[in-house]
C-alpha positions in Angstrom: 152.7 47.9 185.3 151.6 51.0 187.2 149.5 54.0 186.3 149.1 57.3 188.0 146.3 59.7 188.4 146.4 63.1 190.1 143.5 65.5 190.9 143.2 68.9 192.7 140.1 70.5 194.1 139.6 74.2 194.9 137.9 73.8 198.3 136.0 77.1 198.4 134.2 76.3 195.1 133.6 72.7 196.2 132.2 74.0 199.6 129.7 76.2 197.7 128.6 73.3 195.4 128.3 71.0 198.4 126.1 73.5 200.2 123.7 74.1 197.2 120.3 72.5 197.7 120.0 69.5 195.4 123.7 69.3 194.9 124.8 66.1 193.1 127.8 65.9 195.5 125.5 64.3 198.1 125.1 61.4 195.7 128.8 60.7 195.0 129.9 59.7 198.5 129.2 56.5 200.3 127.4 56.3 203.6 130.8 55.6 205.3 132.5 58.5 203.6 129.6 60.9 204.7 129.6 59.5 208.2 133.4 59.9 208.5 133.2 63.5 207.2 130.8 64.4 210.0 133.5 63.6 212.6 136.1 66.0 211.0 136.5 69.6 212.0 135.8 70.7 208.4 133.4 68.4 206.5 133.8 70.1 203.1 137.6 70.1 203.3 137.5 66.4 204.1 135.1 65.6 201.3 137.1 67.7 198.8 140.0 65.4 199.5 137.8 62.3 198.9 136.5 63.8 195.7 140.0 64.4 194.5 140.9 60.8 195.3 138.0 59.4 193.3 138.9 61.6 190.3 142.6 60.5 190.7 141.5 56.9 190.7 139.5 57.4 187.5 142.4 59.1 185.8 144.9 56.3 186.8 142.4 53.7 185.5 142.0 55.7 182.3 145.8 55.8 181.8 145.9 52.0 182.1 143.6 51.9 179.0 145.7 54.3 176.9 145.0 53.7 173.2 141.9 51.7 174.0 138.3 52.9 174.5 137.0 53.5 178.0 135.7 50.5 179.9 132.5 52.3 180.7 131.0 55.7 179.8 131.7 58.5 182.2 127.9 58.9 182.7 127.7 55.3 183.9 130.2 55.7 186.7 128.5 55.6 190.1 131.1 57.3 192.3 129.7 55.6 195.3 131.2 52.4 193.9 134.6 54.0 194.4 135.0 54.3 198.1 137.9 56.1 199.9 138.4 54.5 203.3 140.9 55.0 206.1 142.5 52.4 208.3 142.9 52.8 212.0 145.9 55.1 211.6 144.3 57.4 209.0 146.0 55.9 205.9 143.8 55.9 202.9 143.0 53.5 200.1 140.5 53.0 197.3 137.9 50.2 197.3 135.9 49.5 194.2 132.6 47.6 194.0 129.7 47.0 191.8 129.8 47.8 188.1 132.9 49.9 188.5 134.8 46.9 190.0 133.5 44.7 187.2 134.6 47.2 184.6 138.1 47.6 186.1 138.6 43.8 186.3 137.3 43.3 182.8 139.5 46.0 181.3 142.8 45.7 183.2 142.4 42.7 185.5 143.1 42.5 189.2 144.6 45.7 190.6 146.2 47.1 193.7 146.1 50.8 194.6 148.1 53.3 196.5 146.5 56.6 197.4 147.7 59.8 199.0 145.5 62.8 199.9 146.8 66.2 200.9 145.3 69.5 201.9 146.9 72.9 201.8 145.0 76.2 202.3 142.2 76.3 199.7 143.2 73.1 197.9 142.8 69.4 198.3 144.9 67.1 196.1 145.1 63.3 195.6 147.5 61.0 193.8 146.4 57.5 193.0 148.6 54.7 191.7 146.9 51.7 190.1 149.2 48.6 189.8 148.3 45.8 187.5 149.8 42.4 187.0 
């Protein structure tokens, strides 16, 4: 079975939140994601796409649980355990670890993902497909 999640981020608002002292957005990205963002012409635009991807993954996972309770409370999700990484050609994928990976396996079993991130003007969007079975 496959389940889809989609998210869109308004980049100007995200950029403002990212720049705010004490912003929690500094705590939702892995060291690799933050390091990669510093190599891009527009750090905030890049991270907005990554944030959309993490949210899209959560939505796809949630769809896989339709009719059942969540596998973990939203407050317990450490978004650094959902890492968006690129291969040598810039293609992206999602890697889960820690408690998130355990909760995913415990709730829907082993998964494969397919991810797409796009930017256009003031928006970043992501679509994530979670495949089970």
